[in-house]
C-alpha positions in Angstrom: -27.4 130.5 -64.7 -30.9 131.3 -65.6 -33.9 131.6 -63.3 -36.5 129.0 -64.2 -39.2 130.3 -61.8 -42.1 132.3 -63.3 -41.8 136.0 -63.2 -38.3 135.7 -61.7 -39.7 134.7 -58.3 -37.2 133.3 -55.8 -37.4 129.6 -55.1 -39.7 128.9 -52.2 -41.6 132.1 -52.6 -45.4 131.5 -52.9 -46.9 132.4 -56.2 -50.4 134.0 -56.2 -53.1 131.6 -57.3 -54.5 132.2 -60.7 -57.9 133.7 -60.8 -60.5 131.2 -62.0 -64.1 132.2 -62.7 -66.9 130.1 -64.1 -70.5 131.2 -64.7 -72.6 128.3 -63.4 -76.0 129.8 -64.3 -77.7 133.0 -65.2 -81.4 133.8 -64.7 -84.2 136.3 -64.6 -85.2 136.7 -61.0 -87.9 139.3 -61.6 -89.2 141.1 -64.7 -91.9 143.6 -65.3 -92.9 146.0 -68.1 -95.7 148.6 -67.8 -96.9 150.4 -70.9 -98.5 153.6 -69.5 -99.5 154.8 -72.9 -101.6 151.7 -73.6 -103.2 151.9 -70.1 -104.0 155.6 -70.2 -104.1 156.4 -73.9 -101.7 158.2 -76.1 -100.5 161.6 -74.9 -101.6 164.5 -77.0 -99.1 166.4 -79.1 -95.5 165.5 -79.9 -93.8 162.8 -77.7 -90.2 163.4 -76.8 -89.1 160.5 -74.6 -86.7 161.0 -71.7 -85.2 157.8 -70.4 -83.7 157.3 -67.0 -81.8 154.2 -66.0 -81.2 153.2 -62.3 -78.8 150.3 -61.5 -78.3 148.6 -58.2 -76.2 145.6 -57.3 -76.2 142.9 -54.7 -73.8 139.9 -54.1 -73.7 137.2 -51.5 -71.7 134.1 -50.8 -73.6 130.8 -51.2 -73.3 127.8 -49.0 -71.2 125.9 -51.5 -67.5 126.7 -51.3 -66.3 129.3 -53.8 -69.8 130.1 -55.1 -71.3 133.5 -55.2 -74.7 134.9 -56.4 -74.7 138.4 -58.0 -78.0 140.2 -58.7 -78.1 143.2 -61.0 -81.2 145.3 -60.8 -82.2 147.7 -63.6 -85.1 150.2 -63.5 -85.7 151.9 -66.8 -88.3 154.7 -66.9 -89.4 156.7 -69.8 -91.4 160.0 -69.6 -92.6 162.5 -72.1 -90.2 165.5 -71.9 -93.0 168.0 -72.7 -95.3 167.2 -69.8 -93.5 164.5 -67.8 -96.3 161.9 -68.3 -95.0 158.4 -68.0 -94.6 156.3 -71.1 -93.2 153.0 -69.8 -91.5 151.4 -66.8 -89.2 148.4 -67.2 -87.8 146.6 -64.2 -85.4 143.6 -64.4 -83.6 141.7 -61.7 -81.0 139.5 -63.4 -78.8 137.1 -61.5 -75.8 134.9 -62.0 -74.1 132.3 -59.9 -70.4 132.2 -60.2 -67.7 129.8 -59.1 -64.6 132.0 -58.2 -61.2 130.9 -57.0 -57.9 132.7 -56.6 -59.2 136.2 -55.8 -57.8 137.5 -52.5 -60.4 138.0 -49.8 -59.8 141.8 -49.7 -60.5 142.0 -53.4 -63.5 139.7 -53.6 -66.1 142.5 -52.9 -65.1 144.7 -55.8 -64.6 141.7 -58.0 -68.2 140.5 -57.4 -69.7 144.0 -57.9 -67.6 145.0 -60.9 -66.5 142.0 -62.9 -69.5 139.8 -62.5 -72.1 142.5 -63.5 -69.9 143.4 -66.4 -70.2 139.8 -67.7 -74.0 139.8 -67.1 -74.6 143.2 -68.7 -74.9 142.1 -72.4 -77.7 139.7 -71.5 -79.5 142.4 -69.5 -79.1 144.8 -72.3 -80.7 142.4 -74.8 -83.6 141.5 -72.5 -84.4 145.2 -71.9 -84.2 146.0 -75.6 -86.5 143.1 -76.4 -89.0 144.1 -73.7 -89.2 147.7 -74.8 -89.7 146.6 -78.5 -92.2 143.9 -77.6 -94.0 146.5 -75.3 -94.8 148.7 -78.3 -91.9 151.2 -78.2 -88.6 151.5 -80.2 -86.0 149.0 -78.8 -84.0 150.7 -76.1 -80.3 149.8 -76.5 -78.9 150.8 -73.1 -75.5 152.4 -73.0 -72.7 150.4 -71.3 -72.7 150.8 -67.5 -69.4 151.8 -65.8 -69.5 149.4 -62.9 -66.2 150.7 -61.6 -67.6 154.2 -61.2 -70.8 152.8 -59.8 -68.8 150.8 -57.2 -66.7 153.9 -56.3 -69.9 156.0 -55.8 -71.4 153.4 -53.5 -68.2 153.1 -51.4 -68.1 156.9 -51.1 -71.7 156.9 -50.1 -71.1 154.2 -47.5 -68.1 156.1 -46.1 -70.2 159.2 -45.6 -72.9 157.0 -43.9 -70.3 154.9 -42.0 -71.5 151.6 -43.6 -68.9 148.8 -43.8 -67.6 148.4 -47.4 -68.1 144.6 -47.5 -71.8 144.8 -46.8 -74.1 144.1 -49.8 -74.8 147.1 -52.0 -78.4 148.3 -52.1 
């Protein structure tokens, strides 16, 4: 006799709920671009740009059931390698509101701070690329961000500082 239950589960055994995620909206919360070269004049000599990208994440539950807001914050700075003079500063806070069901409570925090930013990232990348190009510089095509590594680093930092893991990341 064959077993008709999914995955061979015994009759009466509860099946885990399927994960369901829907992006309700995405938005720019804050955006700025400062062209230091235009403000202070072109640096003398050859310009060799060095670019530094800083990423921070925040997530919170909304009042509506199963809804969460995730904010990704990117700070991109470019300096001249020769004399460390600033070239530009680009800051973007980009958010998304997600409807999420079926994720166990103990897995919600990593889900919000890994999967949701991963979905938002292509939009962030395009905005930053457009901003740098429109600001008078070559378009900066940011490398993909490893949100799993970022999450692990933050959890490790919190463990050293004794901050609970389910508190918003800063």
